[in-house]
BALOBA-1460 file (C-alpha; in Angstrom, 3 decimals):
// residues 218
<rec num="1" residu="x" x="2.216" y="12.782" z="14.686"/>
<rec num="2" residu="x" x="2.682" y="15.830" z="12.540"/>
<rec num="3" residu="x" x="2.254" y="15.496" z="8.798"/>
<rec num="4" residu="x" x="5.657" y="17.002" z="8.001"/>
<rec num="5" residu="x" x="7.620" y="14.350" z="9.849"/>
<rec num="6" residu="x" x="8.463" y="12.394" z="6.710"/>
<rec num="7" residu="x" x="10.801" y="15.154" z="5.601"/>
<rec num="8" residu="x" x="14.284" y="14.753" z="7.033"/>
<rec num="9" residu="x" x="14.729" y="18.424" z="7.885"/>
<rec num="10" residu="x" x="11.586" y="18.360" z="10.025"/>
<rec num="11" residu="x" x="12.114" y="15.056" z="11.838"/>
<rec num="12" residu="x" x="12.532" y="14.944" z="15.596"/>
<rec num="13" residu="x" x="13.766" y="11.989" z="17.659"/>
<rec num="14" residu="x" x="10.315" y="10.421" z="17.944"/>
<rec num="15" residu="x" x="9.894" y="10.525" z="14.167"/>
<rec num="16" residu="x" x="13.301" y="8.949" z="13.586"/>
<rec num="17" residu="x" x="12.486" y="6.124" z="15.998"/>
<rec num="18" residu="x" x="9.126" y="5.490" z="14.379"/>
<rec num="19" residu="x" x="10.534" y="5.359" z="10.856"/>
<rec num="20" residu="x" x="13.294" y="2.983" z="11.951"/>
<rec num="21" residu="x" x="10.841" y="0.675" z="13.740"/>
<rec num="22" residu="x" x="8.461" y="0.724" z="10.791"/>
<rec num="23" residu="x" x="11.303" y="-0.309" z="8.488"/>
<rec num="24" residu="x" x="12.295" y="-3.122" z="10.849"/>
<rec num="25" residu="x" x="8.726" y="-4.416" z="11.084"/>
<rec num="26" residu="x" x="8.472" y="-4.592" z="7.316"/>
<rec num="27" residu="x" x="11.867" y="-6.219" z="6.905"/>
<rec num="28" residu="x" x="11.656" y="-8.855" z="9.629"/>
<rec num="29" residu="x" x="7.973" y="-9.104" z="10.543"/>
<rec num="30" residu="x" x="6.429" y="-7.882" z="13.789"/>
<rec num="31" residu="x" x="6.265" y="-10.900" z="16.080"/>
<rec num="32" residu="x" x="9.973" y="-11.739" z="15.908"/>
<rec num="33" residu="x" x="11.030" y="-8.271" z="17.098"/>
<rec num="34" residu="x" x="11.006" y="-7.358" z="20.803"/>
<rec num="35" residu="x" x="11.252" y="-3.835" z="22.173"/>
<rec num="36" residu="x" x="14.857" y="-4.715" z="23.087"/>
<rec num="37" residu="x" x="15.556" y="-5.657" z="19.463"/>
<rec num="38" residu="x" x="13.952" y="-2.488" z="18.124"/>
<rec num="39" residu="x" x="15.970" y="-0.300" z="20.488"/>
<rec num="40" residu="x" x="19.271" y="-2.133" z="19.960"/>
<rec num="41" residu="x" x="18.944" y="-2.091" z="16.165"/>
<rec num="42" residu="x" x="18.848" y="1.697" z="16.146"/>
<rec num="43" residu="x" x="21.385" y="2.301" z="18.896"/>
<rec num="44" residu="x" x="19.051" y="3.661" z="21.562"/>
<rec num="45" residu="x" x="18.058" y="2.438" z="25.022"/>
<rec num="46" residu="x" x="14.774" y="0.677" z="25.664"/>
<rec num="47" residu="x" x="14.025" y="3.485" z="28.118"/>
<rec num="48" residu="x" x="14.169" y="5.972" z="25.228"/>
<rec num="49" residu="x" x="11.803" y="3.806" z="23.204"/>
<rec num="50" residu="x" x="9.296" y="3.682" z="26.061"/>
<rec num="51" residu="x" x="9.588" y="7.439" z="26.479"/>
<rec num="52" residu="x" x="7.685" y="7.860" z="23.234"/>
<rec num="53" residu="x" x="5.642" y="4.648" z="22.930"/>
<rec num="54" residu="x" x="3.617" y="2.946" z="25.627"/>
<rec num="55" residu="x" x="4.286" y="-0.583" z="24.417"/>
<rec num="56" residu="x" x="4.913" y="-2.591" z="21.282"/>
<rec num="57" residu="x" x="1.273" y="-2.539" z="20.237"/>
<rec num="58" residu="x" x="1.237" y="1.260" z="20.468"/>
<rec num="59" residu="x" x="4.357" y="1.325" z="18.312"/>
<rec num="60" residu="x" x="2.767" y="-0.962" z="15.720"/>
<rec num="61" residu="x" x="-0.340" y="1.242" z="15.547"/>
<rec num="62" residu="x" x="1.791" y="4.362" z="15.078"/>
<rec num="63" residu="x" x="3.829" y="2.542" z="12.446"/>
<rec num="64" residu="x" x="0.677" y="1.704" z="10.493"/>
<rec num="65" residu="x" x="-0.465" y="5.322" z="10.771"/>
<rec num="66" residu="x" x="2.915" y="6.426" z="9.422"/>
<rec num="67" residu="x" x="2.575" y="4.119" z="6.408"/>
<rec num="68" residu="x" x="-0.943" y="5.392" z="5.808"/>
<rec num="69" residu="x" x="0.420" y="8.921" z="5.687"/>
<rec num="70" residu="x" x="2.919" y="7.788" z="3.066"/>
<rec num="71" residu="x" x="0.056" y="6.242" z="1.068"/>
<rec num="72" residu="x" x="-1.923" y="9.475" z="1.227"/>
<rec num="73" residu="x" x="1.077" y="11.463" z="0.051"/>
<rec num="74" residu="x" x="1.574" y="8.986" z="-2.792"/>
<rec num="75" residu="x" x="-2.038" y="9.325" z="-3.911"/>
<rec num="76" residu="x" x="-1.813" y="13.118" z="-3.715"/>
<rec num="77" residu="x" x="1.433" y="13.106" z="-5.686"/>
<rec num="78" residu="x" x="-0.129" y="10.911" z="-8.367"/>
<rec num="79" residu="x" x="-3.016" y="13.330" z="-8.774"/>
<rec num="80" residu="x" x="-0.513" y="16.147" z="-9.400"/>
<rec num="81" residu="x" x="1.432" y="14.371" z="-12.153"/>
<rec num="82" residu="x" x="-0.971" y="15.191" z="-15.022"/>
<rec num="83" residu="x" x="-1.270" y="11.527" z="-15.969"/>
<rec num="84" residu="x" x="-4.442" y="10.157" z="-17.444"/>
<rec num="85" residu="x" x="-6.455" y="7.753" z="-15.287"/>
<rec num="86" residu="x" x="-5.117" y="4.480" z="-16.680"/>
<rec num="87" residu="x" x="-1.494" y="5.656" z="-16.583"/>
<rec num="88" residu="x" x="-2.027" y="6.809" z="-12.998"/>
<rec num="89" residu="x" x="-3.550" y="3.448" z="-12.119"/>
<rec num="90" residu="x" x="-0.524" y="1.680" z="-13.562"/>
<rec num="91" residu="x" x="1.882" y="4.039" z="-11.746"/>
<rec num="92" residu="x" x="0.202" y="3.391" z="-8.398"/>
<rec num="93" residu="x" x="0.236" y="-0.358" z="-9.025"/>
<rec num="94" residu="x" x="4.008" y="-0.205" z="-9.536"/>
<rec num="95" residu="x" x="4.443" y="1.668" z="-6.263"/>
<rec num="96" residu="x" x="2.343" y="-0.934" z="-4.451"/>
<rec num="97" residu="x" x="4.295" y="-3.727" z="-6.124"/>
<rec num="98" residu="x" x="7.553" y="-2.213" z="-4.938"/>
<rec num="99" residu="x" x="6.227" y="-1.975" z="-1.371"/>
<rec num="100" residu="x" x="5.073" y="-5.592" z="-1.438"/>
<rec num="101" residu="x" x="8.447" y="-6.748" z="-2.749"/>
<rec num="102" residu="x" x="10.212" y="-4.922" z="0.092"/>
<rec num="103" residu="x" x="7.864" y="-6.184" z="2.832"/>
<rec num="104" residu="x" x="8.282" y="-9.519" z="4.602"/>
<rec num="105" residu="x" x="5.120" y="-11.595" z="4.180"/>
<rec num="106" residu="x" x="5.021" y="-12.271" z="7.926"/>
<rec num="107" residu="x" x="4.395" y="-8.558" z="8.529"/>
<rec num="108" residu="x" x="0.825" y="-8.973" z="7.261"/>
<rec num="109" residu="x" x="0.282" y="-12.233" z="9.151"/>
<rec num="110" residu="x" x="1.457" y="-10.658" z="12.390"/>
<rec num="111" residu="x" x="-0.644" y="-7.552" z="11.885"/>
<rec num="112" residu="x" x="-3.777" y="-9.634" z="11.324"/>
<rec num="113" residu="x" x="-3.198" y="-12.110" z="14.147"/>
<rec num="114" residu="x" x="-1.617" y="-10.125" z="16.955"/>
<rec num="115" residu="x" x="-2.433" y="-6.450" z="16.430"/>
<rec num="116" residu="x" x="-6.167" y="-6.057" z="15.766"/>
<rec num="117" residu="x" x="-6.197" y="-2.349" z="16.617"/>
<rec num="118" residu="x" x="-3.501" y="-1.613" z="14.051"/>
<rec num="119" residu="x" x="-5.257" y="-3.839" z="11.518"/>
<rec num="120" residu="x" x="-8.493" y="-1.934" z="12.129"/>
<rec num="121" residu="x" x="-6.669" y="1.331" z="11.381"/>
<rec num="122" residu="x" x="-5.358" y="-0.151" z="8.133"/>
<rec num="123" residu="x" x="-8.780" y="-1.495" z="7.144"/>
<rec num="124" residu="x" x="-10.366" y="1.900" z="7.768"/>
<rec num="125" residu="x" x="-7.740" y="3.498" z="5.526"/>
<rec num="126" residu="x" x="-8.644" y="1.035" z="2.778"/>
<rec num="127" residu="x" x="-12.393" y="1.560" z="3.175"/>
<rec num="128" residu="x" x="-12.181" y="5.353" z="3.269"/>
<rec num="129" residu="x" x="-9.028" y="6.773" z="1.629"/>
<rec num="130" residu="x" x="-8.258" y="4.080" z="-0.918"/>
<rec num="131" residu="x" x="-11.932" y="3.577" z="-1.782"/>
<rec num="132" residu="x" x="-12.300" y="7.305" z="-2.525"/>
<rec num="133" residu="x" x="-9.123" y="7.307" z="-4.597"/>
<rec num="134" residu="x" x="-10.349" y="4.335" z="-6.643"/>
<rec num="135" residu="x" x="-13.754" y="5.927" z="-7.211"/>
<rec num="136" residu="x" x="-12.173" y="9.215" z="-8.325"/>
<rec num="137" residu="x" x="-9.829" y="7.379" z="-10.681"/>
<rec num="138" residu="x" x="-12.666" y="5.320" z="-12.165"/>
<rec num="139" residu="x" x="-14.823" y="8.392" z="-12.682"/>
<rec num="140" residu="x" x="-12.004" y="10.255" z="-14.436"/>
<rec num="141" residu="x" x="-11.133" y="7.219" z="-16.565"/>
<rec num="142" residu="x" x="-14.726" y="6.996" z="-17.786"/>
<rec num="143" residu="x" x="-14.746" y="10.708" z="-18.637"/>
<rec num="144" residu="x" x="-11.489" y="10.310" z="-20.592"/>
<rec num="145" residu="x" x="-12.791" y="7.286" z="-22.462"/>
<rec num="146" residu="x" x="-10.063" y="5.020" z="-21.056"/>
<rec num="147" residu="x" x="-12.506" y="2.961" z="-18.957"/>
<rec num="148" residu="x" x="-15.792" y="1.369" z="-19.981"/>
<rec num="149" residu="x" x="-18.682" y="3.827" z="-19.798"/>
<rec num="150" residu="x" x="-21.076" y="1.350" z="-18.143"/>
<rec num="151" residu="x" x="-18.959" y="0.726" z="-15.028"/>
<rec num="152" residu="x" x="-20.788" y="0.788" z="-11.693"/>
<rec num="153" residu="x" x="-18.086" y="2.683" z="-9.832"/>
<rec num="154" residu="x" x="-18.802" y="1.723" z="-6.180"/>
<rec num="155" residu="x" x="-19.182" y="-1.955" z="-7.110"/>
<rec num="156" residu="x" x="-15.880" y="-2.056" z="-8.991"/>
<rec num="157" residu="x" x="-14.015" y="-0.199" z="-6.240"/>
<rec num="158" residu="x" x="-15.449" y="-2.514" z="-3.567"/>
<rec num="159" residu="x" x="-14.655" y="-5.616" z="-5.610"/>
<rec num="160" residu="x" x="-11.055" y="-4.567" z="-6.209"/>
<rec num="161" residu="x" x="-10.505" y="-3.789" z="-2.529"/>
<rec num="162" residu="x" x="-12.034" y="-7.132" z="-1.560"/>
<rec num="163" residu="x" x="-9.662" y="-8.994" z="-3.865"/>
<rec num="164" residu="x" x="-6.685" y="-7.138" z="-2.415"/>
<rec num="165" residu="x" x="-7.907" y="-7.878" z="1.107"/>
<rec num="166" residu="x" x="-8.082" y="-11.608" z="0.477"/>
<rec num="167" residu="x" x="-4.414" y="-11.842" z="-0.480"/>
<rec num="168" residu="x" x="-3.417" y="-10.669" z="3.014"/>
<rec num="169" residu="x" x="-5.501" y="-13.232" z="4.870"/>
<rec num="170" residu="x" x="-3.194" y="-15.843" z="6.459"/>
<rec num="171" residu="x" x="-5.505" y="-18.742" z="5.573"/>
<rec num="172" residu="x" x="-5.421" y="-17.775" z="1.911"/>
<rec num="173" residu="x" x="-1.806" y="-16.878" z="1.482"/>
<rec num="174" residu="x" x="-0.312" y="-19.701" z="3.571"/>
<rec num="175" residu="x" x="-1.725" y="-22.151" z="1.031"/>
<rec num="176" residu="x" x="-0.414" y="-20.204" z="-1.966"/>
<rec num="177" residu="x" x="2.690" y="-21.112" z="-3.949"/>
<rec num="178" residu="x" x="3.104" y="-17.532" z="-5.150"/>
<rec num="179" residu="x" x="4.611" y="-14.371" z="-3.724"/>
<rec num="180" residu="x" x="2.577" y="-11.327" z="-2.758"/>
<rec num="181" residu="x" x="3.939" y="-9.495" z="-5.797"/>
<rec num="182" residu="x" x="2.876" y="-12.337" z="-8.152"/>
<rec num="183" residu="x" x="-0.631" y="-12.416" z="-6.706"/>
<rec num="184" residu="x" x="-0.968" y="-8.641" z="-6.815"/>
<rec num="185" residu="x" x="0.181" y="-8.430" z="-10.426"/>
<rec num="186" residu="x" x="-2.455" y="-10.937" z="-11.488"/>
<rec num="187" residu="x" x="-5.177" y="-9.123" z="-9.525"/>
<rec num="188" residu="x" x="-4.165" y="-5.837" z="-11.150"/>
<rec num="189" residu="x" x="-4.185" y="-7.323" z="-14.670"/>
<rec num="190" residu="x" x="-7.600" y="-8.843" z="-13.980"/>
<rec num="191" residu="x" x="-8.840" y="-5.458" z="-12.722"/>
<rec num="192" residu="x" x="-7.470" y="-3.430" z="-15.636"/>
<rec num="193" residu="x" x="-8.800" y="-5.815" z="-18.252"/>
<rec num="194" residu="x" x="-12.222" y="-5.615" z="-16.619"/>
<rec num="195" residu="x" x="-12.467" y="-1.822" z="-16.573"/>
<rec num="196" residu="x" x="-10.442" y="-0.627" z="-19.571"/>
<rec num="197" residu="x" x="-11.966" y="0.337" z="-22.878"/>
<rec num="198" residu="x" x="-10.233" y="-0.556" z="-26.128"/>
<rec num="199" residu="x" x="-8.810" y="2.977" z="-26.135"/>
<rec num="200" residu="x" x="-7.515" y="2.507" z="-22.603"/>
<rec num="201" residu="x" x="-5.710" y="-0.725" z="-23.423"/>
<rec num="202" residu="x" x="-4.046" y="0.947" z="-26.425"/>
<rec num="203" residu="x" x="-2.906" y="3.858" z="-24.232"/>
<rec num="204" residu="x" x="-1.527" y="1.509" z="-21.582"/>
<rec num="205" residu="x" x="0.325" y="-0.647" z="-24.118"/>
<rec num="206" residu="x" x="1.836" y="2.464" z="-25.693"/>
<rec num="207" residu="x" x="3.093" y="3.535" z="-22.270"/>
<rec num="208" residu="x" x="4.588" y="0.102" z="-21.626"/>
<rec num="209" residu="x" x="6.303" y="0.147" z="-25.018"/>
<rec num="210" residu="x" x="7.782" y="3.582" z="-24.291"/>
<rec num="211" residu="x" x="9.228" y="2.148" z="-21.082"/>
<rec num="212" residu="x" x="10.515" y="-0.951" z="-22.935"/>
<rec num="213" residu="x" x="8.213" y="-3.238" z="-20.939"/>
<rec num="214" residu="x" x="6.213" y="-6.219" z="-22.179"/>
<rec num="215" residu="x" x="2.881" y="-4.836" z="-23.365"/>
<rec num="216" residu="x" x="1.636" y="-8.377" z="-24.088"/>
<rec num="217" residu="x" x="1.211" y="-8.830" z="-20.311"/>
<rec num="218" residu="x" x="-1.916" y="-6.694" z="-20.645"/>
Protein backbone atom coordinates (compact mmCIF):
# COMPACT_ATOMS: atom_id res chain seq x y z
CA UNK A 1 0.00 0.00 0.00
CA UNK A 2 1.55 3.23 -1.12
CA UNK A 3 2.01 6.00 1.41
CA UNK A 4 0.17 8.59 -0.68
CA UNK A 5 -3.10 6.70 -0.73
CA UNK A 6 -4.66 8.77 2.04
CA UNK A 7 -4.89 11.74 -0.29
CA UNK A 8 -8.07 11.73 -2.35
CA UNK A 9 -6.38 12.76 -5.59
CA UNK A 10 -4.03 9.77 -5.37
CA UNK A 11 -6.51 7.08 -4.32
CA UNK A 12 -7.22 4.11 -6.55
CA UNK A 13 -10.09 1.63 -6.19
CA UNK A 14 -8.21 -0.58 -3.74
CA UNK A 15 -7.51 2.40 -1.50
CA UNK A 16 -11.14 3.51 -1.56
CA UNK A 17 -12.30 0.02 -0.59
CA UNK A 18 -9.80 -0.20 2.24
CA UNK A 19 -10.73 3.17 3.70
CA UNK A 20 -14.43 2.32 3.53
CA UNK A 21 -13.91 -1.07 5.21
CA UNK A 22 -11.71 0.47 7.89
CA UNK A 23 -14.43 3.01 8.67
CA UNK A 24 -17.05 0.25 8.86
CA UNK A 25 -14.91 -1.85 11.20
CA UNK A 26 -14.50 1.07 13.56
CA UNK A 27 -18.17 2.01 13.44
CA UNK A 28 -19.73 -1.42 13.84
CA UNK A 29 -16.95 -3.68 15.11
CA UNK A 30 -15.26 -6.42 13.10
CA UNK A 31 -17.04 -9.65 13.99
CA UNK A 32 -20.53 -8.44 13.04
CA UNK A 33 -19.49 -7.55 9.49
CA UNK A 34 -19.24 -10.21 6.76
CA UNK A 35 -17.52 -9.75 3.42
CA UNK A 36 -21.04 -9.49 1.94
CA UNK A 37 -21.86 -6.65 4.34
CA UNK A 38 -18.62 -4.82 3.58
CA UNK A 39 -19.19 -5.06 -0.17
CA UNK A 40 -22.89 -4.15 -0.04
CA UNK A 41 -22.29 -1.14 2.22
CA UNK A 42 -20.03 0.45 -0.37
CA UNK A 43 -21.97 -0.58 -3.46
CA UNK A 44 -19.50 -3.09 -4.89
CA UNK A 45 -19.68 -6.83 -5.56
CA UNK A 46 -18.08 -9.35 -3.25
CA UNK A 47 -16.05 -10.46 -6.27
CA UNK A 48 -14.50 -6.98 -6.44
CA UNK A 49 -13.66 -7.14 -2.74
CA UNK A 50 -11.92 -10.50 -3.17
CA UNK A 51 -10.03 -9.14 -6.16
CA UNK A 52 -7.97 -7.02 -3.79
CA UNK A 53 -8.14 -8.91 -0.48
CA UNK A 54 -7.69 -12.62 0.08
CA UNK A 55 -10.17 -12.87 2.94
CA UNK A 56 -11.58 -10.91 5.83
CA UNK A 57 -8.50 -11.42 7.99
CA UNK A 58 -6.31 -10.01 5.21
CA UNK A 59 -8.63 -7.02 5.02
CA UNK A 60 -8.45 -6.47 8.78
CA UNK A 61 -4.64 -6.58 8.70
CA UNK A 62 -4.53 -4.06 5.85
CA UNK A 63 -7.03 -1.89 7.71
CA UNK A 64 -4.79 -1.84 10.79
CA UNK A 65 -1.80 -0.97 8.60
CA UNK A 66 -3.80 1.89 7.11
CA UNK A 67 -4.61 3.26 10.57
CA UNK A 68 -0.97 2.95 11.57
CA UNK A 69 -0.04 5.07 8.57
CA UNK A 70 -2.51 7.69 9.75
CA UNK A 71 -0.91 7.58 13.21
CA UNK A 72 2.55 8.07 11.73
CA UNK A 73 1.35 11.02 9.69
CA UNK A 74 -0.25 12.50 12.81
CA UNK A 75 2.97 12.18 14.79
CA UNK A 76 4.96 13.71 11.93
CA UNK A 77 2.47 16.57 11.63
CA UNK A 78 2.69 17.24 15.36
CA UNK A 79 6.47 17.50 15.17
CA UNK A 80 6.10 20.16 12.45
CA UNK A 81 3.72 22.41 14.40
CA UNK A 82 6.38 24.20 16.50
CA UNK A 83 4.59 23.31 19.73
CA UNK A 84 6.50 22.73 22.91
CA UNK A 85 6.58 19.17 24.25
CA UNK A 86 3.72 19.43 26.74
CA UNK A 87 1.44 21.24 24.27
CA UNK A 88 2.25 18.58 21.68
CA UNK A 89 1.48 15.85 24.20
CA UNK A 90 -1.88 17.44 24.92
CA UNK A 91 -2.63 17.87 21.19
CA UNK A 92 -1.91 14.20 20.49
CA UNK A 93 -4.04 13.14 23.45
CA UNK A 94 -6.98 15.06 21.98
CA UNK A 95 -6.52 13.34 18.63
CA UNK A 96 -6.46 9.94 20.34
CA UNK A 97 -9.52 10.88 22.38
CA UNK A 98 -11.39 11.79 19.23
CA UNK A 99 -10.46 8.46 17.63
CA UNK A 100 -11.60 6.54 20.70
CA UNK A 101 -14.91 8.41 20.77
CA UNK A 102 -15.52 7.53 17.11
CA UNK A 103 -14.56 3.84 17.48
CA UNK A 104 -16.96 1.14 18.62
CA UNK A 105 -15.55 -0.61 21.70
CA UNK A 106 -16.16 -4.01 20.10
CA UNK A 107 -13.56 -3.17 17.44
CA UNK A 108 -10.80 -3.66 20.01
CA UNK A 109 -12.38 -6.81 21.46
CA UNK A 110 -12.70 -8.35 18.01
CA UNK A 111 -9.16 -7.42 17.05
CA UNK A 112 -7.76 -9.04 20.19
CA UNK A 113 -9.89 -12.18 20.08
CA UNK A 114 -10.26 -13.04 16.41
CA UNK A 115 -7.43 -11.37 14.49
CA UNK A 116 -4.12 -12.08 16.23
CA UNK A 117 -2.03 -11.22 13.17
CA UNK A 118 -3.59 -7.77 12.93
CA UNK A 119 -3.24 -7.30 16.68
CA UNK A 120 0.44 -8.23 16.43
CA UNK A 121 0.90 -5.54 13.77
CA UNK A 122 -0.76 -3.00 16.06
CA UNK A 123 1.33 -4.06 19.06
CA UNK A 124 4.53 -3.74 17.03
CA UNK A 125 3.49 -0.22 16.03
CA UNK A 126 3.03 0.65 19.70
CA UNK A 127 6.35 -0.89 20.75
CA UNK A 128 8.36 0.73 17.96
CA UNK A 129 6.74 3.88 16.51
CA UNK A 130 4.77 5.12 19.49
CA UNK A 131 7.54 4.22 21.94
CA UNK A 132 10.05 6.27 19.92
CA UNK A 133 7.63 9.18 19.69
CA UNK A 134 7.08 9.13 23.46
CA UNK A 135 10.81 8.97 24.17
CA UNK A 136 11.51 11.89 21.80
CA UNK A 137 8.74 13.94 23.39
CA UNK A 138 9.98 13.20 26.91
CA UNK A 139 13.54 14.11 26.00
CA UNK A 140 12.47 17.41 24.46
CA UNK A 141 10.18 18.20 27.40
CA UNK A 142 13.07 17.74 29.82
CA UNK A 143 15.30 20.01 27.72
CA UNK A 144 12.58 22.69 27.67
CA UNK A 145 12.04 22.44 31.41
CA UNK A 146 8.41 21.37 31.00
CA UNK A 147 9.04 17.84 32.33
CA UNK A 148 10.88 16.75 35.46
CA UNK A 149 14.63 16.54 34.91
CA UNK A 150 15.02 13.21 36.75
CA UNK A 151 12.68 11.20 34.50
CA UNK A 152 13.94 7.79 33.38
CA UNK A 153 12.68 8.10 29.81
CA UNK A 154 12.42 4.42 28.74
CA UNK A 155 10.68 3.48 32.00
CA UNK A 156 8.09 6.24 31.68
CA UNK A 157 7.42 5.48 28.01
CA UNK A 158 7.04 1.75 28.75
CA UNK A 159 4.77 2.42 31.73
CA UNK A 160 2.49 4.73 29.75
CA UNK A 161 2.20 2.25 26.89
CA UNK A 162 1.44 -0.55 29.35
CA UNK A 163 -1.38 1.46 30.91
CA UNK A 164 -2.85 2.19 27.49
CA UNK A 165 -2.57 -1.48 26.55
CA UNK A 166 -4.52 -2.61 29.59
CA UNK A 167 -7.56 -0.52 28.69
CA UNK A 168 -7.98 -2.52 25.45
CA UNK A 169 -7.91 -5.92 27.11
CA UNK A 170 -11.42 -7.45 27.03
CA UNK A 171 -11.14 -8.84 30.57
CA UNK A 172 -10.35 -5.39 31.92
CA UNK A 173 -12.74 -3.28 29.95
CA UNK A 174 -15.75 -5.62 30.09
CA UNK A 175 -15.81 -5.11 33.86
CA UNK A 176 -15.51 -1.32 33.61
CA UNK A 177 -18.40 1.10 34.01
CA UNK A 178 -16.58 3.77 32.00
CA UNK A 179 -16.10 4.51 28.33
CA UNK A 180 -12.77 4.23 26.55
CA UNK A 181 -12.58 8.03 26.39
CA UNK A 182 -13.16 8.35 30.17
CA UNK A 183 -10.47 5.79 30.95
CA UNK A 184 -8.01 7.35 28.52
CA UNK A 185 -8.53 10.84 29.91
CA UNK A 186 -7.74 9.65 33.41
CA UNK A 187 -4.64 7.77 32.23
CA UNK A 188 -3.44 10.88 30.41
CA UNK A 189 -4.00 13.13 33.44
CA UNK A 190 -2.15 10.62 35.61
CA UNK A 191 0.70 10.55 33.08
CA UNK A 192 0.99 14.32 32.71
CA UNK A 193 0.91 14.95 36.44
CA UNK A 194 3.68 12.39 36.88
CA UNK A 195 6.06 13.87 34.31
CA UNK A 196 5.34 17.61 34.28
CA UNK A 197 7.41 20.15 36.14
CA UNK A 198 5.74 23.10 37.84
CA UNK A 199 6.62 25.15 34.75
CA UNK A 200 5.01 22.54 32.52
CA UNK A 201 1.75 22.54 34.45
CA UNK A 202 1.60 26.35 34.25
CA UNK A 203 2.17 26.22 30.47
CA UNK A 204 -0.52 23.57 30.01
CA UNK A 205 -3.06 25.44 32.14
CA UNK A 206 -2.37 28.63 30.19
CA UNK A 207 -3.05 26.76 26.96
CA UNK A 208 -6.30 25.34 28.34
CA UNK A 209 -7.39 28.80 29.47
CA UNK A 210 -6.68 30.23 26.01
CA UNK A 211 -8.94 27.54 24.57
CA UNK A 212 -11.62 28.23 27.21
CA UNK A 213 -11.23 24.75 28.69
CA UNK A 214 -11.22 23.74 32.36
CA UNK A 215 -7.61 24.02 33.52
CA UNK A 216 -8.58 22.64 36.95
CA UNK A 217 -8.80 19.19 35.32
CA UNK A 218 -5.00 19.17 35.39
